[in-house]
C-alpha positions in Angstrom: -0.1 -0.1 -0.1 1.1 3.6 -1.0 0.9 6.3 1.9 1.1 10.0 1.4 4.6 10.5 1.3 5.1 7.7 -1.4 2.1 9.4 -3.4 4.4 12.7 -3.2 7.4 11.0 -4.2 5.7 9.2 -7.2 4.4 12.6 -7.9 7.7 14.4 -8.5 9.5 11.5 -9.9 6.2 11.9 -12.7 7.4 15.6 -13.0 11.1 14.9 -13.3 12.8 11.4 -13.1 16.2 12.7 -12.6 15.2 14.5 -9.5 17.4 13.7 -6.8 16.5 12.3 -3.2 17.9 15.3 -1.2 15.5 17.6 -3.8 12.4 15.2 -3.2 13.2 15.4 1.0 13.4 19.3 0.9 9.9 19.5 -1.1 8.6 17.0 1.6 9.9 19.0 4.4 8.4 22.1 3.1 4.9 20.4 3.2 5.5 19.6 7.1 6.9 15.8 6.5 9.8 15.4 8.7 11.7 12.7 6.5 15.6 12.8 5.5 17.4 12.3 2.3 18.3 8.7 3.5 15.0 7.8 4.0 13.8 8.9 0.7 16.4 6.7 -0.9 15.2 4.0 1.3 11.6 4.4 0.3 12.7 4.5 -3.5 14.4 1.1 -2.9 11.2 -0.2 -1.4 9.3 0.9 -4.6 11.5 -0.5 -7.1 11.8 -3.7 -5.3 8.1 -4.2 -4.9 7.7 -3.1 -8.8 5.5 0.3 -7.8 8.4 1.8 -10.0 9.6 -0.4 -12.8 11.7 2.1 -14.6 12.8 5.5 -15.3 12.1 7.1 -18.8 13.3 9.9 -20.7 10.6 12.4 -22.0 11.1 13.9 -25.5 9.9 17.0 -26.6 6.4 16.2 -28.4 7.5 18.5 -31.4 10.4 15.6 -31.9 7.8 12.4 -31.8 5.6 14.7 -34.2 8.2 14.5 -36.7 7.7 10.6 -37.0 4.4 8.8 -38.3 1.9 9.1 -35.4 -1.3 6.9 -35.5 -4.2 6.5 -33.2 -5.9 3.2 -33.7 -9.4 2.1 -32.2 -10.3 -1.4 -32.5 -13.3 -3.3 -32.0 -13.4 -6.7 -31.2 -15.3 -10.0 -32.2 -16.0 -12.3 -29.5 -15.9 -16.2 -29.2 -14.8 -18.6 -26.6 -11.1 -17.8 -27.3 -11.8 -13.7 -26.6 -10.0 -13.8 -23.3 -7.0 -15.4 -24.6 -6.6 -13.4 -27.5 -7.0 -10.2 -25.3 -4.1 -11.3 -23.1 -2.1 -12.0 -26.3 -2.9 -8.3 -27.6 -2.0 -6.9 -23.9 1.4 -8.6 -24.0 2.2 -7.5 -27.6 1.2 -4.1 -27.0 3.3 -4.1 -23.4 6.2 -4.9 -25.6 6.0 -3.2 -28.8 8.6 -0.7 -29.1 6.3 1.3 -31.3 3.4 1.4 -28.8 3.3 4.5 -26.6 -0.1 4.2 -25.0 -3.1 1.5 -24.9 -6.3 1.4 -23.2 -9.6 -0.8 -23.0 -12.5 1.2 -23.8 -16.4 0.8 -23.3 -18.8 2.2 -26.1 -18.4 1.7 -29.8 -15.1 0.4 -29.5 -13.1 -1.9 -27.1 -9.6 -0.7 -27.2 -7.4 2.3 -28.0 -3.7 2.8 -29.0 -1.0 4.8 -30.0 1.9 4.2 -32.2 5.0 6.0 -33.4 7.0 5.0 -36.5 10.1 6.1 -38.1 8.8 6.0 -41.5 5.3 5.1 -43.3 7.1 1.7 -44.6 7.3 0.8 -41.0 3.7 1.7 -40.2 2.3 -0.5 -43.2 4.5 -3.5 -42.1 3.5 -3.4 -38.6 -0.2 -2.6 -39.3 -0.3 -5.5 -41.7 1.5 -7.8 -39.1 -1.1 -6.2 -36.8 -3.9 -7.4 -38.4 -2.9 -10.7 -39.2 -1.9 -11.6 -35.8 -4.7 -10.3 -34.0 -7.5 -11.4 -37.0 -9.3 -13.8 -34.7 -10.1 -11.0 -32.3 -10.6 -7.7 -34.8 -13.8 -7.1 -36.2 -13.5 -3.5 -36.8 -10.0 -1.4 -36.7 -9.9 2.5 -37.7 -6.7 4.3 -38.1 -6.5 8.0 -37.4 -3.0 10.3 -38.2 -2.6 12.1 -35.2 0.3 14.7 -33.8 1.6 14.6 -30.2 1.0 17.4 -28.2 2.0 16.6 -24.7 5.5 15.2 -23.8 5.5 11.7 -23.1 8.0 8.9 -22.7 9.2 7.4 -25.9 12.5 5.4 -26.8 14.3 6.0 -30.0 16.0 3.1 -31.4 19.8 2.9 -30.9 21.0 4.3 -34.2 24.8 2.8 -33.1 23.6 -0.8 -32.8 21.7 -0.2 -35.9 25.0 0.8 -37.7 26.7 -2.3 -36.4 24.1 -4.4 -37.9 24.2 -3.1 -41.2 28.1 -3.7 -41.2 27.4 -7.4 -40.3 25.3 -7.5 -43.4 27.8 -6.3 -45.7 30.4 -8.7 -44.3 28.0 -11.3 -44.9 27.4 -10.1 -48.5 31.0 -9.8 -49.1 31.3 -13.7 -48.3 28.5 -14.4 -50.7 30.0 -12.4 -53.6 32.9 -14.8 -53.6 30.8 -17.5 -55.2 31.0 -17.1 -59.1 27.6 -18.6 -60.0 24.0 -18.3 -59.6 23.2 -21.5 -57.8 25.9 -21.3 -55.3 25.2 -17.7 -54.2 21.8 -18.7 -53.7 22.9 -21.5 -51.9 25.1 -19.4 -49.7 22.3 -17.2 -49.1 20.0 -19.4 -47.5 23.0 -20.5 -45.3 23.8 -17.2 -44.4 20.4 -16.7 -42.9 20.8 -19.6 -40.5 24.3 -18.8 -39.5 24.0 -15.1 -38.9 20.4 -14.2 -38.7 19.1 -17.0 -36.2 17.1 -18.6 -38.8 15.7 -22.3 -38.0 15.8 -23.1 -41.7 15.5 -20.6 -44.7 14.4 -20.8 -48.3 14.2 -19.4 -51.6 11.1 -19.8 -53.8 11.0 -18.5 -57.6 8.4 -17.5 -59.3 6.9 -19.8 -61.9 4.9 -17.7 -64.6 3.1 -20.7 -66.1 1.9 -22.3 -63.0 1.2 -19.1 -61.4 3.2 -20.6 -58.3 6.4 -20.2 -56.7 8.8 -23.2 -56.9 11.4 -24.0 -53.9 14.8 -24.2 -55.4 16.9 -23.4 -52.1 16.8 -24.6 -48.5 19.2 -24.6 -45.5 18.8 -25.2 -41.7 16.6 -28.0 -40.1 15.0 -28.4 -43.3 17.1 -28.9 -46.5 14.8 -31.1 -48.5 13.0 -29.1 -51.4 10.5 -31.6 -52.6 8.4 -31.6 -49.9 4.7 -30.3 -49.0 5.9 -26.4 -49.7 8.1 -27.2 -52.8 5.4 -25.7 -54.9 3.2 -22.9 -53.6 0.3 -21.0 -55.1 0.9 -17.1 -55.5 -2.4 -17.1 -53.9 -1.7 -18.2 -50.7 -1.7 -15.8 -47.9 2.0 -15.9 -46.8 4.5 -16.4 -49.2 2.1 -15.4 -52.1 1.3 -12.0 -50.9 5.3 -11.4 -51.0 5.2 -11.9 -54.9 1.5 -9.7 -55.4 2.7 -6.9 -53.0 6.2 -7.1 -53.3 6.3 -6.2 -49.4 7.8 -8.2 -46.9 5.6 -10.3 -44.8 6.6 -10.8 -41.2 5.1 -12.1 -37.9 6.7 -12.7 -34.0 3.7 -15.0 -33.4 3.5 -17.9 -35.8 1.6 -20.4 -33.7 -1.2 -18.0 -33.7 -0.5 -16.3 -37.2 -3.7 -17.3 -39.7 -1.4 -17.3 -42.3 0.9 -20.2 -40.9 -0.7 -23.5 -42.6 0.4 -25.7 -39.6 0.3 -23.9 -36.3 0.7 -27.3 -34.1 3.9 -27.6 -35.9 5.1 -24.4 -35.4 4.4 -25.1 -31.8 6.2 -28.0 -31.9 9.1 -26.6 -33.3 9.0 -24.0 -30.9 9.0 -21.5 -33.6 8.1 -17.7 -32.8 8.8 -15.5 -36.0 8.9 -16.0 -39.4 10.1 -13.3 -42.3 9.4 -13.5 -46.0 10.9 -10.9 -48.3 10.9 -10.3 -52.0 13.7 -10.4 -54.4 13.3 -7.9 -57.3 14.4 -7.7 -60.5 13.4 -4.9 -62.7 10.9 -4.0 -60.5 8.9 -7.2 -60.3 9.5 -10.0 -57.3 11.0 -12.9 -58.9 11.5 -15.0 -55.8 10.7 -15.1 -52.3 13.5 -15.5 -49.3 11.8 -16.9 -46.5 13.0 -17.6 -42.6 11.7 -19.1 -39.5 13.4 -18.8 -36.3 12.8 -19.5 -32.6 13.8 -16.3 -31.7 11.4 -13.1 -31.5 12.9 -10.3 -33.9 12.9 -6.6 -32.8 12.0 -4.4 -35.4 15.5 -3.4 -36.2 16.2 -7.1 -36.7 13.2 -7.0 -39.6 14.5 -3.9 -41.1 18.2 -5.3 -41.3 17.0 -8.5 -42.8 15.0 -6.1 -45.4 18.1 -4.2 -46.1 20.2 -7.9 -46.4 17.5 -8.8 -49.0 17.4 -5.6 -50.8 21.0 -6.2 -51.1 20.8 -9.9 -52.6 18.4 -8.4 -55.2 21.1 -6.0 -56.3 23.8 -8.6 -56.2 22.0 -11.5 -58.3 20.8 -9.0 -60.8 23.5 -10.0 -63.1 22.9 -13.5 -62.9 19.0 -12.8 -63.3 20.2 -11.8 -67.2 21.6 -15.2 -67.8 19.7 -17.4 -70.4 19.6 -20.5 -67.6 17.7 -18.1 -65.2 15.4 -16.8 -67.4 14.4 -20.4 -69.1 13.8 -21.8 -65.4 11.4 -19.1 -64.4 
């Protein structure tokens, strides 16, 4: 239970998380509470231990946040016997999402409101698509509104130095792939690199077959190396891989067990798979192949963006090979 002194301490921290225990004790003394600097520190330690205080955040000028892509989302639920489980998944997702800076349950026409901040419109499109597919069993209606922050609030920016280091790692991997002199070897090295350097449990490349309007599995690495199994030929109309070809945009998920685009959720659960990422390989403005991978790791937004950079660079690296008669005959 919080007493009045605790509430005053928390109120002061809410105004300025960097305020010192000495300054807090001075404020309390001015309010006729007899308390020392040491006693304030002891109370702070207790509040942290019992998780009343779970962290200290930097407050950015709202003008900085407003320069980004701000979206307020209203969600209406469709109710079923699994609604409570789905709401729990939604709550956990929003609590962990680096994009979401506010969410709340509502009563009335809509059941949930949340505010997202994105660095780019592409990031917004990708995460919105992921959000809709991840909670397709819960959402009956979703409204998205452009908005701008008017009040200071906690918001964490991506670690630019870490992102820079990861980009350098991508180019080191690409340099290794360039050592191979033919198309097949480079593509094989590409899927093997996803397993070795990007935490994939297995990775694959499907090529578009225009005659059958399908995707043909040509390369696979990791736990599943067989290219003649159930997914050796996939219709372009499929929800997951096919949409990458149709939209020329990535498809990602951090909840493959509950993602309706995954054909065998029980298999995904047995394999302890957490994430999926599928990216188009582009040649002359068209998606000619799909680079896909599954992982036991939950990926951060930066991880997905780094994989997209990798895929874009692979497209550029392979463009010369795509000119060959051998490739054109097989695609």
